[in-house]
PDB file of N, CA, C and O in Angstrom:
ATOM      1  N   MET A   1     -55.613  84.146  23.873  1.00  0.00           N
ATOM      2  CA  MET A   1     -55.478  82.720  23.876  1.00  0.00           C
ATOM      3  C   MET A   1     -56.825  82.076  24.227  1.00  0.00           C
ATOM      4  O   MET A   1     -57.619  82.634  24.984  1.00  0.00           O
ATOM      5  N   ALA A   2     -57.053  80.921  23.675  1.00  0.00           N
ATOM      6  CA  ALA A   2     -58.323  80.231  23.858  1.00  0.00           C
ATOM      7  C   ALA A   2     -58.382  79.511  25.196  1.00  0.00           C
ATOM      8  O   ALA A   2     -57.381  79.013  25.711  1.00  0.00           O
ATOM      9  N   ARG A   3     -59.581  79.476  25.732  1.00  0.00           N
ATOM     10  CA  ARG A   3     -59.827  78.687  26.930  1.00  0.00           C
ATOM     11  C   ARG A   3     -60.299  77.311  26.501  1.00  0.00           C
ATOM     12  O   ARG A   3     -60.779  77.120  25.383  1.00  0.00           O
ATOM     13  N   ARG A   4     -60.153  76.359  27.406  1.00  0.00           N
ATOM     14  CA  ARG A   4     -60.518  74.991  27.089  1.00  0.00           C
ATOM     15  C   ARG A   4     -61.524  74.496  28.110  1.00  0.00           C
ATOM     16  O   ARG A   4     -61.366  74.723  29.310  1.00  0.00           O
ATOM     17  N   ASN A   5     -62.557  73.820  27.633  1.00  0.00           N
ATOM     18  CA  ASN A   5     -63.553  73.225  28.496  1.00  0.00           C
ATOM     19  C   ASN A   5     -63.424  71.717  28.450  1.00  0.00           C
ATOM     20  O   ASN A   5     -63.168  71.134  27.396  1.00  0.00           O
ATOM     21  N   VAL A   6     -63.605  71.081  29.617  1.00  0.00           N
ATOM     22  CA  VAL A   6     -63.665  69.629  29.664  1.00  0.00           C
ATOM     23  C   VAL A   6     -64.942  69.232  30.375  1.00  0.00           C
ATOM     24  O   VAL A   6     -65.367  69.875  31.335  1.00  0.00           O
ATOM     25  N   HIS A   7     -65.537  68.173  29.893  1.00  0.00           N
ATOM     26  CA  HIS A   7     -66.786  67.654  30.437  1.00  0.00           C
ATOM     27  C   HIS A   7     -66.469  66.377  31.184  1.00  0.00           C
ATOM     28  O   HIS A   7     -65.885  65.454  30.618  1.00  0.00           O
ATOM     29  N   VAL A   8     -66.855  66.314  32.471  1.00  0.00           N
ATOM     30  CA  VAL A   8     -66.606  65.123  33.279  1.00  0.00           C
ATOM     31  C   VAL A   8     -67.879  64.706  34.001  1.00  0.00           C
ATOM     32  O   VAL A   8     -68.728  65.535  34.332  1.00  0.00           O
ATOM     33  N   ILE A   9     -67.991  63.424  34.235  1.00  0.00           N
ATOM     34  CA  ILE A   9     -69.058  62.880  35.068  1.00  0.00           C
ATOM     35  C   ILE A   9     -68.390  62.362  36.329  1.00  0.00           C
ATOM     36  O   ILE A   9     -67.490  61.525  36.271  1.00  0.00           O
ATOM     37  N   LEU A  10     -68.845  62.872  37.473  1.00  0.00           N
ATOM     38  CA  LEU A  10     -68.215  62.520  38.741  1.00  0.00           C
ATOM     39  C   LEU A  10     -69.184  61.789  39.658  1.00  0.00           C
ATOM     40  O   LEU A  10     -70.364  62.131  39.739  1.00  0.00           O
ATOM     41  N   HIS A  11     -68.678  60.797  40.333  1.00  0.00           N
ATOM     42  CA  HIS A  11     -69.399  60.085  41.385  1.00  0.00           C
ATOM     43  C   HIS A  11     -68.410  59.885  42.520  1.00  0.00           C
ATOM     44  O   HIS A  11     -67.653  58.915  42.543  1.00  0.00           O
ATOM     45  N   ILE A  12     -68.432  60.825  43.465  1.00  0.00           N
ATOM     46  CA  ILE A  12     -67.517  60.805  44.603  1.00  0.00           C
ATOM     47  C   ILE A  12     -68.373  60.720  45.862  1.00  0.00           C
ATOM     48  O   ILE A  12     -69.192  61.601  46.122  1.00  0.00           O
ATOM     49  N   SER A  13     -68.185  59.671  46.631  1.00  0.00           N
ATOM     50  CA  SER A  13     -68.970  59.516  47.856  1.00  0.00           C
ATOM     51  C   SER A  13     -68.565  60.578  48.874  1.00  0.00           C
ATOM     52  O   SER A  13     -67.504  61.192  48.762  1.00  0.00           O
ATOM     53  N   ALA A  14     -69.418  60.781  49.855  1.00  0.00           N
ATOM     54  CA  ALA A  14     -69.108  61.745  50.910  1.00  0.00           C
ATOM     55  C   ALA A  14     -67.834  61.342  51.643  1.00  0.00           C
ATOM     56  O   ALA A  14     -67.022  62.199  51.992  1.00  0.00           O
ATOM     57  N   ALA A  15     -67.653  60.039  51.881  1.00  0.00           N
ATOM     58  CA  ALA A  15     -66.444  59.557  52.561  1.00  0.00           C
ATOM     59  C   ALA A  15     -65.195  59.828  51.728  1.00  0.00           C
ATOM     60  O   ALA A  15     -64.160  60.225  52.264  1.00  0.00           O
ATOM     61  N   GLU A  16     -65.294  59.614  50.418  1.00  0.00           N
ATOM     62  CA  GLU A  16     -64.152  59.905  49.542  1.00  0.00           C
ATOM     63  C   GLU A  16     -63.827  61.392  49.551  1.00  0.00           C
ATOM     64  O   GLU A  16     -62.658  61.774  49.598  1.00  0.00           O
ATOM     65  N   TYR A  17     -64.871  62.241  49.506  1.00  0.00           N
ATOM     66  CA  TYR A  17     -64.608  63.669  49.469  1.00  0.00           C
ATOM     67  C   TYR A  17     -63.977  64.155  50.771  1.00  0.00           C
ATOM     68  O   TYR A  17     -63.247  65.146  50.766  1.00  0.00           O
ATOM     69  N   LEU A  18     -64.245  63.473  51.888  1.00  0.00           N
ATOM     70  CA  LEU A  18     -63.604  63.844  53.155  1.00  0.00           C
ATOM     71  C   LEU A  18     -62.091  63.796  53.054  1.00  0.00           C
ATOM     72  O   LEU A  18     -61.406  64.589  53.699  1.00  0.00           O
ATOM     73  N   GLU A  19     -61.556  62.880  52.256  1.00  0.00           N
ATOM     74  CA  GLU A  19     -60.109  62.826  52.042  1.00  0.00           C
ATOM     75  C   GLU A  19     -59.604  64.110  51.394  1.00  0.00           C
ATOM     76  O   GLU A  19     -58.542  64.625  51.745  1.00  0.00           O
ATOM     77  N   TYR A  20     -60.388  64.617  50.438  1.00  0.00           N
ATOM     78  CA  TYR A  20     -60.016  65.871  49.781  1.00  0.00           C
ATOM     79  C   TYR A  20     -60.166  67.030  50.752  1.00  0.00           C
ATOM     80  O   TYR A  20     -59.292  67.892  50.851  1.00  0.00           O
ATOM     81  N   TYR A  21     -61.293  67.040  51.471  1.00  0.00           N
ATOM     82  CA  TYR A  21     -61.599  68.141  52.380  1.00  0.00           C
ATOM     83  C   TYR A  21     -60.569  68.234  53.501  1.00  0.00           C
ATOM     84  O   TYR A  21     -60.191  69.331  53.912  1.00  0.00           O
ATOM     85  N   SER A  22     -60.116  67.085  53.993  1.00  0.00           N
ATOM     86  CA  SER A  22     -59.153  67.068  55.091  1.00  0.00           C
ATOM     87  C   SER A  22     -57.731  67.399  54.627  1.00  0.00           C
ATOM     88  O   SER A  22     -56.838  67.615  55.447  1.00  0.00           O
ATOM     89  N   GLY A  23     -57.532  67.434  53.328  1.00  0.00           N
ATOM     90  CA  GLY A  23     -56.216  67.758  52.796  1.00  0.00           C
ATOM     91  C   GLY A  23     -55.365  66.541  52.487  1.00  0.00           C
ATOM     92  O   GLY A  23     -54.239  66.678  52.009  1.00  0.00           O
ATOM     93  N   ALA A  24     -55.893  65.341  52.755  1.00  0.00           N
ATOM     94  CA  ALA A  24     -55.137  64.123  52.457  1.00  0.00           C
ATOM     95  C   ALA A  24     -54.904  63.993  50.949  1.00  0.00           C
ATOM     96  O   ALA A  24     -53.884  63.459  50.514  1.00  0.00           O
ATOM     97  N   ALA A  25     -55.841  64.477  50.175  1.00  0.00           N
ATOM     98  CA  ALA A  25     -55.700  64.499  48.712  1.00  0.00           C
ATOM     99  C   ALA A  25     -56.095  65.899  48.249  1.00  0.00           C
ATOM    100  O   ALA A  25     -57.137  66.417  48.649  1.00  0.00           O
ATOM    101  N   ARG A  26     -55.278  66.499  47.420  1.00  0.00           N
ATOM    102  CA  ARG A  26     -55.542  67.881  46.996  1.00  0.00           C
ATOM    103  C   ARG A  26     -56.128  67.991  45.599  1.00  0.00           C
ATOM    104  O   ARG A  26     -56.713  69.017  45.252  1.00  0.00           O
ATOM    105  N   HIS A  27     -55.979  66.946  44.794  1.00  0.00           N
ATOM    106  CA  HIS A  27     -56.453  66.996  43.420  1.00  0.00           C
ATOM    107  C   HIS A  27     -57.366  65.814  43.112  1.00  0.00           C
ATOM    108  O   HIS A  27     -57.238  64.736  43.695  1.00  0.00           O
ATOM    109  N   VAL A  28     -58.276  66.040  42.197  1.00  0.00           N
ATOM    110  CA  VAL A  28     -59.156  64.987  41.694  1.00  0.00           C
ATOM    111  C   VAL A  28     -58.667  64.636  40.297  1.00  0.00           C
ATOM    112  O   VAL A  28     -58.411  65.519  39.479  1.00  0.00           O
ATOM    113  N   ALA A  29     -58.543  63.363  40.033  1.00  0.00           N
ATOM    114  CA  ALA A  29     -58.202  62.889  38.692  1.00  0.00           C
ATOM    115  C   ALA A  29     -59.458  62.251  38.110  1.00  0.00           C
ATOM    116  O   ALA A  29     -60.136  61.471  38.779  1.00  0.00           O
ATOM    117  N   ALA A  30     -59.759  62.586  36.867  1.00  0.00           N
ATOM    118  CA  ALA A  30     -60.959  62.061  36.211  1.00  0.00           C
ATOM    119  C   ALA A  30     -60.677  61.895  34.727  1.00  0.00           C
ATOM    120  O   ALA A  30     -59.680  62.395  34.205  1.00  0.00           O
ATOM    121  N   THR A  31     -61.569  61.188  34.065  1.00  0.00           N
ATOM    122  CA  THR A  31     -61.492  61.043  32.617  1.00  0.00           C
ATOM    123  C   THR A  31     -62.617  61.867  32.004  1.00  0.00           C
ATOM    124  O   THR A  31     -63.788  61.677  32.331  1.00  0.00           O
ATOM    125  N   ALA A  32     -62.253  62.775  31.120  1.00  0.00           N
ATOM    126  CA  ALA A  32     -63.240  63.620  30.446  1.00  0.00           C
ATOM    127  C   ALA A  32     -64.016  62.797  29.425  1.00  0.00           C
ATOM    128  O   ALA A  32     -63.607  61.695  29.061  1.00  0.00           O
ATOM    129  N   SER A  33     -65.127  63.338  28.974  1.00  0.00           N
ATOM    130  CA  SER A  33     -65.975  62.627  28.016  1.00  0.00           C
ATOM    131  C   SER A  33     -65.250  62.326  26.707  1.00  0.00           C
ATOM    132  O   SER A  33     -65.639  61.408  25.984  1.00  0.00           O
ATOM    133  N   ASN A  34     -64.200  63.089  26.395  1.00  0.00           N
ATOM    134  CA  ASN A  34     -63.429  62.842  25.168  1.00  0.00           C
ATOM    135  C   ASN A  34     -62.266  61.877  25.389  1.00  0.00           C
ATOM    136  O   ASN A  34     -61.459  61.660  24.486  1.00  0.00           O
ATOM    137  N   GLY A  35     -62.178  61.292  26.600  1.00  0.00           N
ATOM    138  CA  GLY A  35     -61.127  60.333  26.909  1.00  0.00           C
ATOM    139  C   GLY A  35     -59.874  60.941  27.505  1.00  0.00           C
ATOM    140  O   GLY A  35     -58.976  60.207  27.916  1.00  0.00           O
ATOM    141  N   LEU A  36     -59.789  62.249  27.564  1.00  0.00           N
ATOM    142  CA  LEU A  36     -58.630  62.949  28.109  1.00  0.00           C
ATOM    143  C   LEU A  36     -58.593  62.802  29.625  1.00  0.00           C
ATOM    144  O   LEU A  36     -59.617  62.968  30.288  1.00  0.00           O
ATOM    145  N   SER A  37     -57.437  62.498  30.173  1.00  0.00           N
ATOM    146  CA  SER A  37     -57.267  62.463  31.627  1.00  0.00           C
ATOM    147  C   SER A  37     -57.054  63.881  32.115  1.00  0.00           C
ATOM    148  O   SER A  37     -56.223  64.614  31.577  1.00  0.00           O
ATOM    149  N   VAL A  38     -57.807  64.268  33.137  1.00  0.00           N
ATOM    150  CA  VAL A  38     -57.687  65.619  33.692  1.00  0.00           C
ATOM    151  C   VAL A  38     -57.466  65.528  35.192  1.00  0.00           C
ATOM    152  O   VAL A  38     -57.906  64.585  35.849  1.00  0.00           O
ATOM    153  N   LYS A  39     -56.780  66.520  35.710  1.00  0.00           N
ATOM    154  CA  LYS A  39     -56.516  66.629  37.138  1.00  0.00           C
ATOM    155  C   LYS A  39     -56.825  68.068  37.517  1.00  0.00           C
ATOM    156  O   LYS A  39     -56.383  69.005  36.852  1.00  0.00           O
ATOM    157  N   PHE A  40     -57.590  68.238  38.596  1.00  0.00           N
ATOM    158  CA  PHE A  40     -57.976  69.586  38.984  1.00  0.00           C
ATOM    159  C   PHE A  40     -58.062  69.676  40.506  1.00  0.00           C
ATOM    160  O   PHE A  40     -58.182  68.652  41.179  1.00  0.00           O
ATOM    161  N   PRO A  41     -58.002  70.891  41.054  1.00  0.00           N
ATOM    162  CA  PRO A  41     -58.033  71.063  42.510  1.00  0.00           C
ATOM    163  C   PRO A  41     -59.361  70.577  43.094  1.00  0.00           C
ATOM    164  O   PRO A  41     -60.428  70.914  42.581  1.00  0.00           O
ATOM    165  N   ALA A  42     -59.292  69.798  44.151  1.00  0.00           N
ATOM    166  CA  ALA A  42     -60.493  69.252  44.783  1.00  0.00           C
ATOM    167  C   ALA A  42     -61.389  70.351  45.342  1.00  0.00           C
ATOM    168  O   ALA A  42     -62.610  70.195  45.372  1.00  0.00           O
ATOM    169  N   ASN A  43     -60.806  71.447  45.781  1.00  0.00           N
ATOM    170  CA  ASN A  43     -61.611  72.496  46.416  1.00  0.00           C
ATOM    171  C   ASN A  43     -62.616  73.155  45.479  1.00  0.00           C
ATOM    172  O   ASN A  43     -63.550  73.798  45.959  1.00  0.00           O
ATOM    173  N   ILE A  44     -62.463  73.022  44.162  1.00  0.00           N
ATOM    174  CA  ILE A  44     -63.436  73.643  43.253  1.00  0.00           C
ATOM    175  C   ILE A  44     -64.784  72.927  43.314  1.00  0.00           C
ATOM    176  O   ILE A  44     -65.784  73.446  42.820  1.00  0.00           O
ATOM    177  N   LEU A  45     -64.816  71.747  43.914  1.00  0.00           N
ATOM    178  CA  LEU A  45     -66.056  70.972  44.006  1.00  0.00           C
ATOM    179  C   LEU A  45     -66.873  71.297  45.252  1.00  0.00           C
ATOM    180  O   LEU A  45     -68.003  70.822  45.373  1.00  0.00           O
ATOM    181  N   ARG A  46     -66.353  72.072  46.161  1.00  0.00           N
ATOM    182  CA  ARG A  46     -67.050  72.361  47.429  1.00  0.00           C
ATOM    183  C   ARG A  46     -68.484  72.846  47.260  1.00  0.00           C
ATOM    184  O   ARG A  46     -69.347  72.426  48.031  1.00  0.00           O
ATOM    185  N   PRO A  47     -68.784  73.711  46.291  1.00  0.00           N
ATOM    186  CA  PRO A  47     -70.174  74.173  46.166  1.00  0.00           C
ATOM    187  C   PRO A  47     -71.161  73.061  45.785  1.00  0.00           C
ATOM    188  O   PRO A  47     -72.373  73.246  45.890  1.00  0.00           O
ATOM    189  N   PHE A  48     -70.652  71.933  45.352  1.00  0.00           N
ATOM    190  CA  PHE A  48     -71.513  70.872  44.839  1.00  0.00           C
ATOM    191  C   PHE A  48     -71.641  69.681  45.776  1.00  0.00           C
ATOM    192  O   PHE A  48     -72.296  68.696  45.434  1.00  0.00           O
ATOM    193  N   ILE A  49     -71.026  69.754  46.958  1.00  0.00           N
ATOM    194  CA  ILE A  49     -71.058  68.617  47.886  1.00  0.00           C
ATOM    195  C   ILE A  49     -72.425  68.536  48.564  1.00  0.00           C
ATOM    196  O   ILE A  49     -73.000  69.546  48.970  1.00  0.00           O
ATOM    197  N   THR A  50     -72.924  67.315  48.672  1.00  0.00           N
ATOM    198  CA  THR A  50     -74.175  67.033  49.380  1.00  0.00           C
ATOM    199  C   THR A  50     -73.886  65.943  50.407  1.00  0.00           C
ATOM    200  O   THR A  50     -72.752  65.479  50.522  1.00  0.00           O
ATOM    201  N   HIS A  51     -74.904  65.540  51.145  1.00  0.00           N
ATOM    202  CA  HIS A  51     -74.729  64.450  52.116  1.00  0.00           C
ATOM    203  C   HIS A  51     -74.316  63.153  51.437  1.00  0.00           C
ATOM    204  O   HIS A  51     -73.696  62.292  52.061  1.00  0.00           O
ATOM    205  N   ASP A  52     -74.660  63.010  50.157  1.00  0.00           N
ATOM    206  CA  ASP A  52     -74.318  61.803  49.401  1.00  0.00           C
ATOM    207  C   ASP A  52     -72.978  61.921  48.679  1.00  0.00           C
ATOM    208  O   ASP A  52     -72.536  60.965  48.041  1.00  0.00           O
ATOM    209  N   GLY A  53     -72.339  63.057  48.769  1.00  0.00           N
ATOM    210  CA  GLY A  53     -71.080  63.277  48.073  1.00  0.00           C
ATOM    211  C   GLY A  53     -71.269  64.228  46.901  1.00  0.00           C
ATOM    212  O   GLY A  53     -72.033  65.190  46.983  1.00  0.00           O
ATOM    213  N   ILE A  54     -70.571  63.952  45.817  1.00  0.00           N
ATOM    214  CA  ILE A  54     -70.646  64.781  44.612  1.00  0.00           C
ATOM    215  C   ILE A  54     -70.981  63.860  43.448  1.00  0.00           C
ATOM    216  O   ILE A  54     -70.238  62.928  43.141  1.00  0.00           O
ATOM    217  N   HIS A  55     -72.103  64.135  42.811  1.00  0.00           N
ATOM    218  CA  HIS A  55     -72.554  63.298  41.705  1.00  0.00           C
ATOM    219  C   HIS A  55     -73.132  64.187  40.615  1.00  0.00           C
ATOM    220  O   HIS A  55     -73.940  65.074  40.891  1.00  0.00           O
ATOM    221  N   GLY A  56     -72.718  63.949  39.386  1.00  0.00           N
ATOM    222  CA  GLY A  56     -73.291  64.692  38.279  1.00  0.00           C
ATOM    223  C   GLY A  56     -72.303  64.958  37.172  1.00  0.00           C
ATOM    224  O   GLY A  56     -71.158  64.507  37.190  1.00  0.00           O
ATOM    225  N   GLU A  57     -72.796  65.713  36.205  1.00  0.00           N
ATOM    226  CA  GLU A  57     -71.999  66.110  35.050  1.00  0.00           C
ATOM    227  C   GLU A  57     -71.547  67.548  35.254  1.00  0.00           C
ATOM    228  O   GLU A  57     -72.321  68.405  35.680  1.00  0.00           O
ATOM    229  N   PHE A  58     -70.285  67.794  34.943  1.00  0.00           N
ATOM    230  CA  PHE A  58     -69.704  69.112  35.160  1.00  0.00           C
ATOM    231  C   PHE A  58     -68.903  69.536  33.932  1.00  0.00           C
ATOM    232  O   PHE A  58     -68.314  68.705  33.241  1.00  0.00           O
ATOM    233  N   VAL A  59     -68.891  70.834  33.678  1.00  0.00           N
ATOM    234  CA  VAL A  59     -68.012  71.415  32.665  1.00  0.00           C
ATOM    235  C   VAL A  59     -67.010  72.282  33.413  1.00  0.00           C
ATOM    236  O   VAL A  59     -67.381  73.206  34.137  1.00  0.00           O
ATOM    237  N   ILE A  60     -65.741  71.966  33.222  1.00  0.00           N
ATOM    238  CA  ILE A  60     -64.665  72.709  33.880  1.00  0.00           C
ATOM    239  C   ILE A  60     -63.924  73.502  32.810  1.00  0.00           C
ATOM    240  O   ILE A  60     -63.544  72.967  31.768  1.00  0.00           O
ATOM    241  N   GLU A  61     -63.727  74.781  33.086  1.00  0.00           N
ATOM    242  CA  GLU A  61     -63.042  75.654  32.132  1.00  0.00           C
ATOM    243  C   GLU A  61     -61.635  75.947  32.637  1.00  0.00           C
ATOM    244  O   GLU A  61     -61.434  76.297  33.800  1.00  0.00           O
ATOM    245  N   PHE A  62     -60.669  75.796  31.737  1.00  0.00           N
ATOM    246  CA  PHE A  62     -59.269  76.091  32.014  1.00  0.00           C
ATOM    247  C   PHE A  62     -58.787  77.161  31.052  1.00  0.00           C
ATOM    248  O   PHE A  62     -59.290  77.267  29.934  1.00  0.00           O
ATOM    249  N   ASP A  63     -57.803  77.964  31.484  1.00  0.00           N
ATOM    250  CA  ASP A  63     -57.231  78.956  30.576  1.00  0.00           C
ATOM    251  C   ASP A  63     -56.139  78.307  29.720  1.00  0.00           C
ATOM    252  O   ASP A  63     -55.912  77.099  29.800  1.00  0.00           O
ATOM    253  N   HIS A  64     -55.478  79.106  28.918  1.00  0.00           N
ATOM    254  CA  HIS A  64     -54.454  78.584  28.000  1.00  0.00           C
ATOM    255  C   HIS A  64     -53.237  78.014  28.728  1.00  0.00           C
ATOM    256  O   HIS A  64     -52.435  77.304  28.122  1.00  0.00           O
ATOM    257  N   ASN A  65     -53.091  78.319  30.023  1.00  0.00           N
ATOM    258  CA  ASN A  65     -52.000  77.754  30.832  1.00  0.00           C
ATOM    259  C   ASN A  65     -52.477  76.566  31.670  1.00  0.00           C
ATOM    260  O   ASN A  65     -51.781  76.119  32.581  1.00  0.00           O
ATOM    261  N   ASN A  66     -53.670  76.061  31.350  1.00  0.00           N
ATOM    262  CA  ASN A  66     -54.276  74.940  32.077  1.00  0.00           C
ATOM    263  C   ASN A  66     -54.584  75.271  33.535  1.00  0.00           C
ATOM    264  O   ASN A  66     -54.608  74.378  34.382  1.00  0.00           O
ATOM    265  N   LYS A  67     -54.815  76.526  33.825  1.00  0.00           N
ATOM    266  CA  LYS A  67     -55.227  76.955  35.167  1.00  0.00           C
ATOM    267  C   LYS A  67     -56.747  77.001  35.216  1.00  0.00           C
ATOM    268  O   LYS A  67     -57.400  77.416  34.259  1.00  0.00           O
ATOM    269  N   PHE A  68     -57.298  76.570  36.342  1.00  0.00           N
ATOM    270  CA  PHE A  68     -58.742  76.556  36.527  1.00  0.00           C
ATOM    271  C   PHE A  68     -59.331  77.957  36.400  1.00  0.00           C
ATOM    272  O   PHE A  68     -58.782  78.921  36.934  1.00  0.00           O
ATOM    273  N   VAL A  69     -60.466  78.061  35.680  1.00  0.00           N
ATOM    274  CA  VAL A  69     -61.177  79.309  35.526  1.00  0.00           C
ATOM    275  C   VAL A  69     -62.556  79.221  36.168  1.00  0.00           C
ATOM    276  O   VAL A  69     -62.920  80.078  36.973  1.00  0.00           O
ATOM    277  N   ALA A  70     -63.331  78.184  35.815  1.00  0.00           N
ATOM    278  CA  ALA A  70     -64.702  78.078  36.307  1.00  0.00           C
ATOM    279  C   ALA A  70     -65.187  76.625  36.203  1.00  0.00           C
ATOM    280  O   ALA A  70     -64.640  75.815  35.455  1.00  0.00           O
ATOM    281  N   ILE A  71     -66.231  76.330  36.980  1.00  0.00           N
ATOM    282  CA  ILE A  71     -66.880  75.029  36.904  1.00  0.00           C
ATOM    283  C   ILE A  71     -68.385  75.261  36.993  1.00  0.00           C
ATOM    284  O   ILE A  71     -68.852  76.138  37.719  1.00  0.00           O
ATOM    285  N   LYS A  72     -69.126  74.463  36.244  1.00  0.00           N
ATOM    286  CA  LYS A  72     -70.579  74.518  36.370  1.00  0.00           C
ATOM    287  C   LYS A  72     -71.140  73.104  36.224  1.00  0.00           C
ATOM    288  O   LYS A  72     -70.606  72.267  35.498  1.00  0.00           O
ATOM    289  N   LYS A  73     -72.225  72.878  36.936  1.00  0.00           N
ATOM    290  CA  LYS A  73     -72.907  71.607  36.851  1.00  0.00           C
ATOM    291  C   LYS A  73     -73.911  71.682  35.725  1.00  0.00           C
ATOM    292  O   LYS A  73     -74.647  72.663  35.613  1.00  0.00           O
ATOM    293  N   VAL A  74     -73.952  70.660  34.890  1.00  0.00           N
ATOM    294  CA  VAL A  74     -74.894  70.648  33.755  1.00  0.00           C
ATOM    295  C   VAL A  74     -75.929  69.568  33.925  1.00  0.00           C
ATOM    296  O   VAL A  74     -76.801  69.409  33.070  1.00  0.00           O
TER     297      VAL A  74
END
């Protein structure tokens, strides 16, 4: 089965990410570059957090069951 990639641009402040980190919010909702609404686990963003939050373009890979596989910053 084919895997699916989605491209998203994220701008999440450090204060906003604290909500995810503390468990108050478990998922991030975003709009992909193709207009598709996507929802993914907030914890996959941990490697990309800085003092300013999370900012940049990311490619998220999902399997055929829409389960997270990998994320990379582009």
